[in-house]
N, CA and C atoms of all chains as a GROMACS GRO file, in nm:
protein
  606
    1UNK      N    1  -0.355   0.186  -2.634
    1UNK     CA    2  -0.443   0.259  -2.543
    1UNK      C    3  -0.460   0.184  -2.411
    2UNK      N    4  -0.498   0.056  -2.422
    2UNK     CA    5  -0.520  -0.020  -2.299
    2UNK      C    6  -0.388  -0.044  -2.226
    3UNK      N    7  -0.282  -0.074  -2.305
    3UNK     CA    8  -0.152  -0.096  -2.239
    3UNK      C    9  -0.104   0.030  -2.169
    4UNK      N   10  -0.130   0.146  -2.231
    4UNK     CA   11  -0.089   0.272  -2.167
    4UNK      C   12  -0.159   0.290  -2.034
    5UNK      N   13  -0.289   0.256  -2.031
    5UNK     CA   14  -0.363   0.272  -1.905
    5UNK      C   15  -0.308   0.176  -1.799
    6UNK      N   16  -0.276   0.052  -1.842
    6UNK     CA   17  -0.220  -0.044  -1.744
    6UNK      C   18  -0.087   0.006  -1.690
    7UNK      N   19  -0.001   0.056  -1.783
    7UNK     CA   20   0.130   0.107  -1.741
    7UNK      C   21   0.114   0.221  -1.642
    8UNK      N   22   0.023   0.315  -1.675
    8UNK     CA   23   0.006   0.431  -1.587
    8UNK      C   24  -0.048   0.389  -1.450
    9UNK      N   25  -0.140   0.290  -1.448
    9UNK     CA   26  -0.191   0.245  -1.318
    9UNK      C   27  -0.078   0.188  -1.233
   10UNK      N   28   0.006   0.102  -1.295
   10UNK     CA   29   0.117   0.041  -1.219
   10UNK      C   30   0.212   0.148  -1.167
   11UNK      N   31   0.246   0.245  -1.258
   11UNK     CA   32   0.343   0.348  -1.219
   11UNK      C   33   0.288   0.434  -1.106
   12UNK      N   34   0.159   0.471  -1.116
   12UNK     CA   35   0.105   0.558  -1.011
   12UNK      C   36   0.093   0.485  -0.879
   13UNK      N   37   0.058   0.357  -0.884
   13UNK     CA   38   0.053   0.279  -0.759
   13UNK      C   39   0.192   0.274  -0.695
   14UNK      N   40   0.294   0.246  -0.778
   14UNK     CA   41   0.430   0.238  -0.725
   14UNK      C   42   0.477   0.369  -0.668
   15UNK      N   43   0.450   0.479  -0.742
   15UNK     CA   44   0.497   0.610  -0.696
   15UNK      C   45   0.426   0.653  -0.569
   16UNK      N   46   0.295   0.624  -0.562
   16UNK     CA   47   0.219   0.661  -0.442
   16UNK      C   48   0.272   0.587  -0.320
   17UNK      N   49   0.298   0.455  -0.337
   17UNK     CA   50   0.347   0.378  -0.223
   17UNK      C   51   0.487   0.423  -0.182
   18UNK      N   52   0.571   0.458  -0.284
   18UNK     CA   53   0.706   0.507  -0.254
   18UNK      C   54   0.700   0.637  -0.177
   19UNK      N   55   0.606   0.724  -0.214
   19UNK     CA   56   0.591   0.852  -0.146
   19UNK      C   57   0.548   0.829  -0.001
   20UNK      N   58   0.455   0.734   0.018
   20UNK     CA   59   0.411   0.703   0.155
   20UNK      C   60   0.528   0.650   0.236
   21UNK      N   61   0.615   0.568   0.172
   21UNK     CA   62   0.730   0.514   0.243
   21UNK      C   63   0.826   0.625   0.284
   22UNK      N   64   0.848   0.723   0.195
   22UNK     CA   65   0.937   0.833   0.232
   22UNK      C   66   0.879   0.913   0.347
   23UNK      N   67   0.746   0.937   0.343
   23UNK     CA   68   0.683   1.009   0.454
   23UNK      C   69   0.697   0.930   0.584
   24UNK      N   70   0.682   0.795   0.574
   24UNK     CA   71   0.697   0.711   0.692
   24UNK      C   72   0.837   0.720   0.747
   25UNK      N   73   0.936   0.720   0.657
   25UNK     CA   74   1.076   0.733   0.701
   25UNK      C   75   1.097   0.865   0.771
   26UNK      N   76   1.027   0.968   0.724
   26UNK     CA   77   1.047   1.101   0.782
   26UNK      C   78   0.977   1.116   0.916
   27UNK      N   79   0.858   1.054   0.931
   27UNK     CA   80   0.777   1.083   1.048
   27UNK      C   81   0.789   0.979   1.161
   28UNK      N   82   0.834   0.856   1.130
   28UNK     CA   83   0.833   0.752   1.233
   28UNK      C   84   0.929   0.787   1.346
   29UNK      N   85   0.896   0.747   1.470
   29UNK     CA   86   0.972   0.796   1.586
   29UNK      C   87   1.100   0.718   1.616
   30UNK      N   88   1.126   0.605   1.549
   30UNK     CA   89   1.216   0.507   1.605
   30UNK      C   90   1.288   0.438   1.489
   31UNK      N   91   1.408   0.388   1.511
   31UNK     CA   92   1.483   0.326   1.402
   31UNK      C   93   1.411   0.204   1.345
   32UNK      N   94   1.352   0.122   1.432
   32UNK     CA   95   1.297  -0.006   1.386
   32UNK      C   96   1.166   0.014   1.310
   33UNK      N   97   1.084   0.111   1.355
   33UNK     CA   98   0.961   0.140   1.281
   33UNK      C   99   0.995   0.201   1.145
   34UNK      N  100   1.098   0.285   1.143
   34UNK     CA  101   1.142   0.341   1.015
   34UNK      C  102   1.186   0.230   0.921
   35UNK      N  103   1.258   0.132   0.976
   35UNK     CA  104   1.307   0.022   0.894
   35UNK      C  105   1.191  -0.059   0.837
   36UNK      N  106   1.084  -0.078   0.918
   36UNK     CA  107   0.969  -0.153   0.868
   36UNK      C  108   0.901  -0.078   0.755
   37UNK      N  109   0.901   0.057   0.762
   37UNK     CA  110   0.840   0.133   0.652
   37UNK      C  111   0.923   0.119   0.526
   38UNK      N  112   1.056   0.120   0.540
   38UNK     CA  113   1.143   0.122   0.423
   38UNK      C  114   1.145  -0.013   0.351
   39UNK      N  115   1.150  -0.122   0.428
   39UNK     CA  116   1.173  -0.253   0.367
   39UNK      C  117   1.060  -0.292   0.273
   40UNK      N  118   0.935  -0.266   0.317
   40UNK     CA  119   0.822  -0.297   0.229
   40UNK      C  120   0.827  -0.214   0.102
   41UNK      N  121   0.871  -0.087   0.118
   41UNK     CA  122   0.881  -0.001   0.001
   41UNK      C  123   0.975  -0.060  -0.102
   42UNK      N  124   1.094  -0.099  -0.054
   42UNK     CA  125   1.198  -0.140  -0.148
   42UNK      C  126   1.155  -0.264  -0.223
   43UNK      N  127   1.089  -0.360  -0.155
   43UNK     CA  128   1.056  -0.483  -0.227
   43UNK      C  129   0.941  -0.463  -0.325
   44UNK      N  130   0.828  -0.406  -0.281
   44UNK     CA  131   0.710  -0.410  -0.366
   44UNK      C  132   0.700  -0.293  -0.461
   45UNK      N  133   0.736  -0.174  -0.415
   45UNK     CA  134   0.705  -0.056  -0.496
   45UNK      C  135   0.796  -0.046  -0.616
   46UNK      N  136   0.924  -0.080  -0.596
   46UNK     CA  137   1.016  -0.083  -0.709
   46UNK      C  138   0.974  -0.192  -0.807
   47UNK      N  139   0.925  -0.305  -0.753
   47UNK     CA  140   0.878  -0.413  -0.839
   47UNK      C  141   0.767  -0.368  -0.931
   48UNK      N  142   0.673  -0.287  -0.878
   48UNK     CA  143   0.563  -0.238  -0.962
   48UNK      C  144   0.615  -0.153  -1.077
   49UNK      N  145   0.708  -0.061  -1.046
   49UNK     CA  146   0.758   0.030  -1.150
   49UNK      C  147   0.835  -0.048  -1.257
   50UNK      N  148   0.918  -0.143  -1.213
   50UNK     CA  149   0.997  -0.220  -1.310
   50UNK      C  150   0.906  -0.307  -1.396
   51UNK      N  151   0.798  -0.360  -1.337
   51UNK     CA  152   0.701  -0.438  -1.414
   51UNK      C  153   0.636  -0.354  -1.522
   52UNK      N  154   0.606  -0.228  -1.490
   52UNK     CA  155   0.548  -0.139  -1.591
   52UNK      C  156   0.647  -0.116  -1.705
   53UNK      N  157   0.777  -0.107  -1.675
   53UNK     CA  158   0.876  -0.091  -1.782
   53UNK      C  159   0.877  -0.214  -1.872
   54UNK      N  160   0.866  -0.333  -1.812
   54UNK     CA  161   0.870  -0.454  -1.895
   54UNK      C  162   0.745  -0.464  -1.982
   55UNK      N  163   0.632  -0.411  -1.935
   55UNK     CA  164   0.512  -0.410  -2.021
   55UNK      C  165   0.529  -0.311  -2.134
   56UNK      N  166   0.594  -0.196  -2.105
   56UNK     CA  167   0.608  -0.092  -2.207
   56UNK      C  168   0.700  -0.136  -2.320
   57UNK      N  169   0.817  -0.193  -2.287
   57UNK     CA  170   0.912  -0.227  -2.394
   57UNK      C  171   0.872  -0.353  -2.469
   58UNK      N  172   0.813  -0.449  -2.396
   58UNK     CA  173   0.755  -0.568  -2.458
   58UNK      C  174   0.854  -0.644  -2.547
   59UNK      N  175   0.979  -0.663  -2.494
   59UNK     CA  176   1.076  -0.744  -2.568
   59UNK      C  177   1.143  -0.838  -2.468
   60UNK      N  178   1.202  -0.945  -2.520
   60UNK     CA  179   1.252  -1.052  -2.432
   60UNK      C  180   1.362  -1.007  -2.336
   61UNK      N  181   1.469  -0.936  -2.384
   61UNK     CA  182   1.576  -0.898  -2.291
   61UNK      C  183   1.528  -0.809  -2.178
   62UNK      N  184   1.437  -0.716  -2.210
   62UNK     CA  185   1.390  -0.625  -2.106
   62UNK      C  186   1.310  -0.699  -2.001
   63UNK      N  187   1.228  -0.796  -2.047
   63UNK     CA  188   1.149  -0.873  -1.951
   63UNK      C  189   1.240  -0.954  -1.860
   64UNK      N  190   1.347  -1.013  -1.918
   64UNK     CA  191   1.439  -1.091  -1.834
   64UNK      C  192   1.511  -1.001  -1.734
   65UNK      N  193   1.553  -0.882  -1.782
   65UNK     CA  194   1.620  -0.788  -1.692
   65UNK      C  195   1.530  -0.746  -1.579
   66UNK      N  196   1.403  -0.719  -1.609
   66UNK     CA  197   1.316  -0.671  -1.502
   66UNK      C  198   1.284  -0.784  -1.404
   67UNK      N  199   1.272  -0.907  -1.457
   67UNK     CA  200   1.252  -1.020  -1.365
   67UNK      C  201   1.373  -1.034  -1.273
   68UNK      N  202   1.494  -1.012  -1.331
   68UNK     CA  203   1.615  -1.023  -1.250
   68UNK      C  204   1.620  -0.915  -1.143
   69UNK      N  205   1.580  -0.792  -1.180
   69UNK     CA  206   1.580  -0.683  -1.081
   69UNK      C  207   1.484  -0.716  -0.968
   70UNK      N  208   1.361  -0.760  -1.003
   70UNK     CA  209   1.261  -0.788  -0.900
   70UNK      C  210   1.308  -0.903  -0.811
   71UNK      N  211   1.368  -1.006  -0.873
   71UNK     CA  212   1.415  -1.122  -0.798
   71UNK      C  213   1.525  -1.082  -0.700
   72UNK      N  214   1.622  -0.999  -0.751
   72UNK     CA  215   1.732  -0.954  -0.665
   72UNK      C  216   1.679  -0.877  -0.546
   73UNK      N  217   1.587  -0.783  -0.573
   73UNK     CA  218   1.538  -0.700  -0.463
   73UNK      C  219   1.460  -0.786  -0.363
   74UNK      N  220   1.379  -0.877  -0.415
   74UNK     CA  221   1.297  -0.960  -0.327
   74UNK      C  222   1.383  -1.051  -0.242
   75UNK      N  223   1.499  -1.092  -0.298
   75UNK     CA  224   1.584  -1.186  -0.226
   75UNK      C  225   1.676  -1.115  -0.128
   76UNK      N  226   1.729  -0.998  -0.167
   76UNK     CA  227   1.838  -0.939  -0.089
   76UNK      C  228   1.792  -0.838   0.016
   77UNK      N  229   1.680  -0.769  -0.008
   77UNK     CA  230   1.641  -0.665   0.088
   77UNK      C  231   1.608  -0.719   0.226
   78UNK      N  232   1.533  -0.830   0.240
   78UNK     CA  233   1.510  -0.881   0.375
   78UNK      C  234   1.637  -0.923   0.445
   79UNK      N  235   1.733  -0.979   0.369
   79UNK     CA  236   1.858  -1.023   0.431
   79UNK      C  237   1.934  -0.904   0.488
   80UNK      N  238   1.950  -0.799   0.404
   80UNK     CA  239   2.030  -0.685   0.450
   80UNK      C  240   1.959  -0.612   0.564
   81UNK      N  241   1.825  -0.605   0.558
   81UNK     CA  242   1.753  -0.536   0.665
   81UNK      C  243   1.762  -0.613   0.795
   82UNK      N  244   1.761  -0.747   0.784
   82UNK     CA  245   1.773  -0.828   0.904
   82UNK      C  246   1.908  -0.808   0.970
   83UNK      N  247   2.015  -0.808   0.887
   83UNK     CA  248   2.150  -0.784   0.939
   83UNK      C  249   2.158  -0.650   1.010
   84UNK      N  250   2.103  -0.549   0.943
   84UNK     CA  251   2.112  -0.413   0.996
   84UNK      C  252   2.033  -0.399   1.125
   85UNK      N  253   1.912  -0.458   1.129
   85UNK     CA  254   1.829  -0.448   1.249
   85UNK      C  255   1.893  -0.518   1.367
   86UNK      N  256   1.955  -0.635   1.341
   86UNK     CA  257   2.017  -0.706   1.451
   86UNK      C  258   2.137  -0.629   1.506
   87UNK      N  259   2.216  -0.570   1.413
   87UNK     CA  260   2.330  -0.490   1.459
   87UNK      C  261   2.283  -0.371   1.540
   88UNK      N  262   2.173  -0.308   1.493
   88UNK     CA  263   2.122  -0.192   1.566
   88UNK      C  264   2.077  -0.232   1.705
   89UNK      N  265   2.014  -0.350   1.716
   89UNK     CA  266   1.968  -0.394   1.848
   89UNK      C  267   2.087  -0.425   1.939
   90UNK      N  268   2.190  -0.488   1.881
   90UNK     CA  269   2.308  -0.520   1.961
   90UNK      C  270   2.376  -0.394   2.013
   91UNK      N  271   2.374  -0.288   1.931
   91UNK     CA  272   2.437  -0.163   1.975
   91UNK      C  273   2.343  -0.080   2.060
   92UNK      N  274   2.227  -0.139   2.097
   92UNK     CA  275   2.131  -0.075   2.185
   92UNK      C  276   2.080   0.058   2.129
   93UNK      N  277   2.028   0.050   2.007
   93UNK     CA  278   1.960   0.166   1.950
   93UNK      C  279   1.835   0.194   2.033
   94UNK      N  280   1.805   0.320   2.061
   94UNK     CA  281   1.693   0.350   2.149
   94UNK      C  282   1.559   0.311   2.089
   95UNK      N  283   1.476   0.244   2.170
   95UNK     CA  284   1.341   0.208   2.126
   95UNK      C  285   1.248   0.325   2.154
   96UNK      N  286   1.133   0.320   2.089
   96UNK     CA  287   1.032   0.423   2.112
   96UNK      C  288   0.979   0.409   2.253
   97UNK      N  289   0.937   0.523   2.311
   97UNK     CA  290   0.890   0.522   2.450
   97UNK      C  291   0.769   0.432   2.469
   98UNK      N  292   0.681   0.426   2.367
   98UNK     CA  293   0.556   0.351   2.383
   98UNK      C  294   0.567   0.206   2.335
   99UNK      N  295   0.690   0.154   2.318
   99UNK     CA  296   0.705   0.017   2.272
   99UNK      C  297   0.650  -0.080   2.377
  100UNK      N  298   0.568  -0.177   2.330
  100UNK     CA  299   0.504  -0.268   2.425
  100UNK      C  300   0.580  -0.400   2.440
  101UNK      N  301   0.622  -0.459   2.325
  101UNK     CA  302   0.680  -0.592   2.329
  101UNK      C  303   0.826  -0.586   2.282
  102UNK      N  304   0.915  -0.648   2.356
  102UNK     CA  305   1.055  -0.660   2.316
  102UNK      C  306   1.092  -0.808   2.324
  103UNK      N  307   1.064  -0.881   2.217
  103UNK     CA  308   1.072  -1.026   2.225
  103UNK      C  309   1.214  -1.077   2.242
  104UNK      N  310   1.311  -1.009   2.179
  104UNK     CA  311   1.449  -1.056   2.186
  104UNK      C  312   1.501  -1.047   2.329
  105UNK      N  313   1.461  -0.940   2.401
  105UNK     CA  314   1.502  -0.922   2.540
  105UNK      C  315   1.446  -1.036   2.626
  106UNK      N  316   1.317  -1.068   2.605
  106UNK     CA  317   1.254  -1.175   2.684
  106UNK      C  318   1.326  -1.308   2.659
  107UNK      N  319   1.362  -1.331   2.532
  107UNK     CA  320   1.429  -1.457   2.497
  107UNK      C  321   1.565  -1.466   2.566
  108UNK      N  322   1.639  -1.354   2.566
  108UNK     CA  323   1.770  -1.356   2.630
  108UNK      C  324   1.757  -1.380   2.780
  109UNK      N  325   1.653  -1.323   2.841
  109UNK     CA  326   1.631  -1.344   2.984
  109UNK      C  327   1.605  -1.492   3.014
  110UNK      N  328   1.527  -1.554   2.926
  110UNK     CA  329   1.495  -1.694   2.948
  110UNK      C  330   1.620  -1.781   2.940
  111UNK      N  331   1.711  -1.749   2.848
  111UNK     CA  332   1.830  -1.832   2.832
  111UNK      C  333   1.924  -1.818   2.951
  112UNK      N  334   1.923  -1.702   3.018
  112UNK     CA  335   2.019  -1.680   3.127
  112UNK      C  336   1.977  -1.746   3.258
  113UNK      N  337   0.285   1.679  -2.681
  113UNK     CA  338   0.298   1.579  -2.574
  113UNK      C  339   0.162   1.516  -2.543
  114UNK      N  340   0.159   1.386  -2.536
  114UNK     CA  341   0.033   1.319  -2.506
  114UNK      C  342   0.012   1.312  -2.355
  115UNK      N  343  -0.107   1.267  -2.316
  115UNK     CA  344  -0.136   1.256  -2.173
  115UNK      C  345  -0.043   1.154  -2.106
  116UNK      N  346   0.003   1.054  -2.187
  116UNK     CA  347   0.090   0.950  -2.132
  116UNK      C  348   0.222   1.009  -2.083
  117UNK      N  349   0.285   1.090  -2.171
  117UNK     CA  350   0.414   1.148  -2.133
  117UNK      C  351   0.399   1.246  -2.018
  118UNK      N  352   0.291   1.325  -2.020
  118UNK     CA  353   0.273   1.425  -1.914
  118UNK      C  354   0.258   1.357  -1.779
  119UNK      N  355   0.178   1.248  -1.775
  119UNK     CA  356   0.159   1.183  -1.645
  119UNK      C  357   0.286   1.112  -1.601
  120UNK      N  358   0.367   1.061  -1.698
  120UNK     CA  359   0.494   1.000  -1.657
  120UNK      C  360   0.590   1.103  -1.599
  121UNK      N  361   0.592   1.225  -1.660
  121UNK     CA  362   0.677   1.330  -1.602
  121UNK      C  363   0.629   1.367  -1.463
  122UNK      N  364   0.496   1.368  -1.443
  122UNK     CA  365   0.443   1.397  -1.310
  122UNK      C  366   0.487   1.293  -1.208
  123UNK      N  367   0.486   1.165  -1.250
  123UNK     CA  368   0.530   1.059  -1.159
  123UNK      C  369   0.678   1.076  -1.125
  124UNK      N  370   0.759   1.116  -1.226
  124UNK     CA  371   0.902   1.141  -1.201
  124UNK      C  372   0.921   1.252  -1.100
  125UNK      N  373   0.839   1.358  -1.114
  125UNK     CA  374   0.850   1.471  -1.022
  125UNK      C  375   0.817   1.427  -0.880
  126UNK      N  376   0.712   1.342  -0.866
  126UNK     CA  377   0.674   1.294  -0.732
  126UNK      C  378   0.787   1.211  -0.673
  127UNK      N  379   0.855   1.130  -0.756
  127UNK     CA  380   0.966   1.050  -0.703
  127UNK      C  381   1.081   1.138  -0.658
  128UNK      N  382   1.106   1.248  -0.732
  128UNK     CA  383   1.215   1.337  -0.692
  128UNK      C  384   1.182   1.406  -0.560
  129UNK      N  385   1.053   1.443  -0.542
  129UNK     CA  386   1.013   1.503  -0.415
  129UNK      C  387   1.033   1.403  -0.301
  130UNK      N  388   0.998   1.274  -0.327
  130UNK     CA  389   1.018   1.170  -0.225
  130UNK      C  390   1.166   1.156  -0.192
  131UNK      N  391   1.252   1.169  -0.295
  131UNK     CA  392   1.398   1.161  -0.272
  131UNK      C  393   1.444   1.274  -0.182
  132UNK      N  394   1.386   1.394  -0.201
  132UNK     CA  395   1.425   1.507  -0.116
  132UNK      C  396   1.380   1.486   0.028
  133UNK      N  397   1.259   1.425   0.045
  133UNK     CA  398   1.213   1.398   0.182
  133UNK      C  399   1.309   1.301   0.252
  134UNK      N  400   1.354   1.197   0.179
  134UNK     CA  401   1.450   1.105   0.241
  134UNK      C  402   1.582   1.174   0.270
  135UNK      N  403   1.616   1.273   0.186
  135UNK     CA  404   1.742   1.347   0.206
  135UNK      C  405   1.736   1.428   0.335
  136UNK      N  406   1.616   1.482   0.369
  136UNK     CA  407   1.602   1.556   0.495
  136UNK      C  408   1.630   1.461   0.612
  137UNK      N  409   1.574   1.338   0.604
  137UNK     CA  410   1.599   1.242   0.712
  137UNK      C  411   1.747   1.205   0.717
  138UNK      N  412   1.811   1.201   0.598
  138UNK     CA  413   1.954   1.169   0.593
  138UNK      C  414   2.035   1.276   0.666
  139UNK      N  415   1.992   1.403   0.653
  139UNK     CA  416   2.067   1.510   0.719
  139UNK      C  417   2.041   1.509   0.869
  140UNK      N  418   1.911   1.492   0.911
  140UNK     CA  419   1.877   1.503   1.052
  140UNK      C  420   1.890   1.373   1.128
  141UNK      N  421   1.915   1.258   1.057
  141UNK     CA  422   1.915   1.129   1.125
  141UNK      C  423   2.003   1.130   1.248
  142UNK      N  424   1.948   1.094   1.365
  142UNK     CA  425   2.027   1.112   1.487
  142UNK      C  426   2.148   1.020   1.495
  143UNK      N  427   2.139   0.896   1.449
  143UNK     CA  428   2.254   0.807   1.460
  143UNK      C  429   2.300   0.764   1.321
  144UNK      N  430   2.411   0.688   1.323
  144UNK     CA  431   2.466   0.640   1.197
  144UNK      C  432   2.375   0.537   1.131
  145UNK      N  433   2.306   0.455   1.214
  145UNK     CA  434   2.220   0.350   1.159
  145UNK      C  435   2.102   0.409   1.081
  146UNK      N  436   2.048   0.521   1.131
  146UNK     CA  437   1.938   0.585   1.060
  146UNK      C  438   1.980   0.625   0.919
  147UNK      N  439   2.105   0.672   0.909
  147UNK     CA  440   2.152   0.715   0.778
  147UNK      C  441   2.167   0.595   0.684
  148UNK      N  442   2.208   0.480   0.739
  148UNK     CA  443   2.222   0.361   0.653
  148UNK      C  444   2.084   0.318   0.601
  149UNK      N  445   1.981   0.320   0.690
  149UNK     CA  446   1.846   0.284   0.647
  149UNK      C  447   1.797   0.378   0.538
  150UNK      N  448   1.826   0.508   0.557
  150UNK     CA  449   1.789   0.606   0.456
  150UNK      C  450   1.855   0.577   0.322
  151UNK      N  451   1.979   0.532   0.329
  151UNK     CA  452   2.054   0.500   0.208
  151UNK      C  453   1.985   0.388   0.130
  152UNK      N  454   1.928   0.292   0.205
  152UNK     CA  455   1.854   0.182   0.142
  152UNK      C  456   1.737   0.236   0.059
  153UNK      N  457   1.657   0.324   0.121
  153UNK     CA  458   1.541   0.378   0.050
  153UNK      C  459   1.584   0.466  -0.066
  154UNK      N  460   1.697   0.538  -0.051
  154UNK     CA  461   1.742   0.624  -0.160
  154UNK      C  462   1.782   0.541  -0.282
  155UNK      N  463   1.845   0.426  -0.258
  155UNK     CA  464   1.880   0.339  -0.371
  155UNK      C  465   1.756   0.293  -0.445
  156UNK      N  466   1.653   0.251  -0.368
  156UNK     CA  467   1.529   0.205  -0.432
  156UNK      C  468   1.463   0.317  -0.511
  157UNK      N  469   1.468   0.437  -0.452
  157UNK     CA  470   1.408   0.553  -0.519
  157UNK      C  471   1.480   0.585  -0.649
  158UNK      N  472   1.614   0.572  -0.648
  158UNK     CA  473   1.691   0.598  -0.770
  158UNK      C  474   1.660   0.493  -0.877
  159UNK      N  475   1.640   0.368  -0.835
  159UNK     CA  476   1.605   0.264  -0.931
  159UNK      C  477   1.471   0.300  -0.998
  160UNK      N  478   1.375   0.346  -0.916
  160UNK     CA  479   1.246   0.387  -0.972
  160UNK      C  480   1.261   0.502  -1.070
  161UNK      N  481   1.344   0.602  -1.033
  161UNK     CA  482   1.361   0.719  -1.121
  161UNK      C  483   1.424   0.677  -1.253
  162UNK      N  484   1.527   0.592  -1.246
  162UNK     CA  485   1.596   0.551  -1.369
  162UNK      C  486   1.502   0.471  -1.459
  163UNK      N  487   1.421   0.381  -1.399
  163UNK     CA  488   1.328   0.302  -1.480
  163UNK      C  489   1.223   0.390  -1.546
  164UNK      N  490   1.170   0.487  -1.469
  164UNK     CA  491   1.071   0.577  -1.529
  164UNK      C  492   1.133   0.659  -1.641
  165UNK      N  493   1.258   0.701  -1.623
  165UNK     CA  494   1.323   0.779  -1.728
  165UNK      C  495   1.349   0.693  -1.851
  166UNK      N  496   1.374   0.562  -1.828
  166UNK     CA  497   1.390   0.472  -1.942
  166UNK      C  498   1.261   0.464  -2.022
  167UNK      N  499   1.145   0.465  -1.952
  167UNK     CA  500   1.018   0.462  -2.026
  167UNK      C  501   0.997   0.593  -2.099
  168UNK      N  502   1.027   0.706  -2.032
  168UNK     CA  503   1.000   0.837  -2.093
  168UNK      C  504   1.085   0.858  -2.217
  169UNK      N  505   1.217   0.824  -2.206
  169UNK     CA  506   1.306   0.851  -2.318
  169UNK      C  507   1.314   0.734  -2.416
  170UNK      N  508   1.238   0.626  -2.391
  170UNK     CA  509   1.230   0.512  -2.482
  170UNK      C  510   1.367   0.449  -2.506
  171UNK      N  511   1.444   0.428  -2.400
  171UNK     CA  512   1.580   0.377  -2.411
  171UNK      C  513   1.594   0.255  -2.322
  172UNK      N  514   1.612   0.137  -2.383
  172UNK     CA  515   1.616   0.014  -2.304
  172UNK      C  516   1.742   0.003  -2.218
  173UNK      N  517   1.852   0.065  -2.264
  173UNK     CA  518   1.980   0.041  -2.199
  173UNK      C  519   1.986   0.095  -2.058
  174UNK      N  520   1.896   0.191  -2.026
  174UNK     CA  521   1.899   0.247  -1.891
  174UNK      C  522   1.861   0.143  -1.786
  175UNK      N  523   1.790   0.036  -1.829
  175UNK     CA  524   1.751  -0.067  -1.731
  175UNK      C  525   1.872  -0.142  -1.677
  176UNK      N  526   1.981  -0.147  -1.757
  176UNK     CA  527   2.104  -0.210  -1.706
  176UNK      C  528   2.156  -0.137  -1.584
  177UNK      N  529   2.148  -0.003  -1.589
  177UNK     CA  530   2.195   0.076  -1.475
  177UNK      C  531   2.112   0.045  -1.352
  178UNK      N  532   1.980   0.028  -1.372
  178UNK     CA  533   1.893  -0.005  -1.259
  178UNK      C  534   1.930  -0.140  -1.200
  179UNK      N  535   1.965  -0.234  -1.288
  179UNK     CA  536   2.004  -0.368  -1.243
  179UNK      C  537   2.130  -0.362  -1.158
  180UNK      N  538   2.231  -0.287  -1.209
  180UNK     CA  539   2.357  -0.276  -1.135
  180UNK      C  540   2.335  -0.206  -1.002
  181UNK      N  541   2.247  -0.105  -1.002
  181UNK     CA  542   2.220  -0.032  -0.879
  181UNK      C  543   2.152  -0.121  -0.776
  182UNK      N  544   2.065  -0.212  -0.822
  182UNK     CA  545   2.000  -0.303  -0.729
  182UNK      C  546   2.102  -0.392  -0.661
  183UNK      N  547   2.202  -0.440  -0.739
  183UNK     CA  548   2.307  -0.523  -0.679
  183UNK      C  549   2.391  -0.445  -0.581
  184UNK      N  550   2.434  -0.322  -0.623
  184UNK     CA  551   2.524  -0.243  -0.539
  184UNK      C  552   2.456  -0.207  -0.408
  185UNK      N  553   2.323  -0.182  -0.413
  185UNK     CA  554   2.250  -0.150  -0.291
  185UNK      C  555   2.262  -0.261  -0.189
  186UNK      N  556   2.240  -0.385  -0.233
  186UNK     CA  557   2.250  -0.498  -0.140
  186UNK      C  558   2.390  -0.509  -0.082
  187UNK      N  559   2.492  -0.503  -0.170
  187UNK     CA  560   2.628  -0.523  -0.120
  187UNK      C  561   2.670  -0.412  -0.026
  188UNK      N  562   2.627  -0.287  -0.054
  188UNK     CA  563   2.670  -0.178   0.032
  188UNK      C  564   2.605  -0.189   0.169
  189UNK      N  565   2.476  -0.228   0.174
  189UNK     CA  566   2.411  -0.238   0.305
  189UNK      C  567   2.475  -0.351   0.385
  190UNK      N  568   2.504  -0.464   0.318
  190UNK     CA  569   2.567  -0.575   0.389
  190UNK      C  570   2.706  -0.537   0.440
  191UNK      N  571   2.781  -0.462   0.358
  191UNK     CA  572   2.914  -0.419   0.401
  191UNK      C  573   2.905  -0.324   0.519
  192UNK      N  574   2.807  -0.235   0.516
  192UNK     CA  575   2.786  -0.145   0.629
  192UNK      C  576   2.760  -0.223   0.756
  193UNK      N  577   2.669  -0.324   0.747
  193UNK     CA  578   2.635  -0.403   0.865
  193UNK      C  579   2.758  -0.475   0.917
  194UNK      N  580   2.841  -0.530   0.825
  194UNK     CA  581   2.962  -0.603   0.863
  194UNK      C  582   3.059  -0.514   0.938
  195UNK      N  583   3.082  -0.393   0.884
  195UNK     CA  584   3.182  -0.307   0.948
  195UNK      C  585   3.131  -0.246   1.076
  196UNK      N  586   2.999  -0.223   1.085
  196UNK     CA  587   2.944  -0.177   1.213
  196UNK      C  588   2.965  -0.283   1.319
  197UNK      N  589   2.944  -0.410   1.280
  197UNK     CA  590   2.965  -0.520   1.375
  197UNK      C  591   3.111  -0.524   1.419
  198UNK      N  592   3.205  -0.509   1.325
  198UNK     CA  593   3.347  -0.510   1.360
  198UNK      C  594   3.381  -0.397   1.454
  199UNK      N  595   3.323  -0.279   1.430
  199UNK     CA  596   3.355  -0.164   1.511
  199UNK      C  597   3.303  -0.180   1.653
  200UNK      N  598   3.184  -0.246   1.667
  200UNK     CA  599   3.127  -0.257   1.801
  200UNK      C  600   3.195  -0.368   1.882
  201UNK      N  601   3.267  -0.459   1.813
  201UNK     CA  602   3.334  -0.566   1.887
  201UNK      C  603   3.458  -0.518   1.960
  202UNK      N  604   3.513  -0.405   1.918
  202UNK     CA  605   3.638  -0.357   1.979
  202UNK      C  606   3.615  -0.312   2.122
   0.00000   0.00000   0.00000
């Protein structure tokens, strides 16, 4: 009974945050803001759902597998998003009209 | 069906709706990069769906698929970034 309630709380938190991330991907005006919405989703929300699975099955292999999934996502998603964002900036992806700070541009100006 | 199974099916339905919302962005995404970002979220969404289905159907082996999908997601995004870089250097 109590474990079921814990599992359901974790699952609903994960699903709610994932839904918010999809809405953010749909509504955000700009590639980089969209990317910021997605990256947080991928690391934390999937982690919550996988953690609920490890509580439900309650056996050693499943717990190790879910730890591996969470570790992989936590380690690899920032790396791939950083690569993608830098490539997008190099190819001059359009920024949002109301963007205030462009730190990479300022840095390049200083070096020149 | 107990309340547990019903609420898990509801969570699965919400995840599928979220997948369709990302699919709309995939269709309308103005540039190629937007589609790659969408692909990232779709992989995460599929991992969530597979894990929830593993809980609903009480089958541990489905978690292996989620594990493989997590790896493939990383490699595909990195490969996309690599080839976009190669294409822009020309």
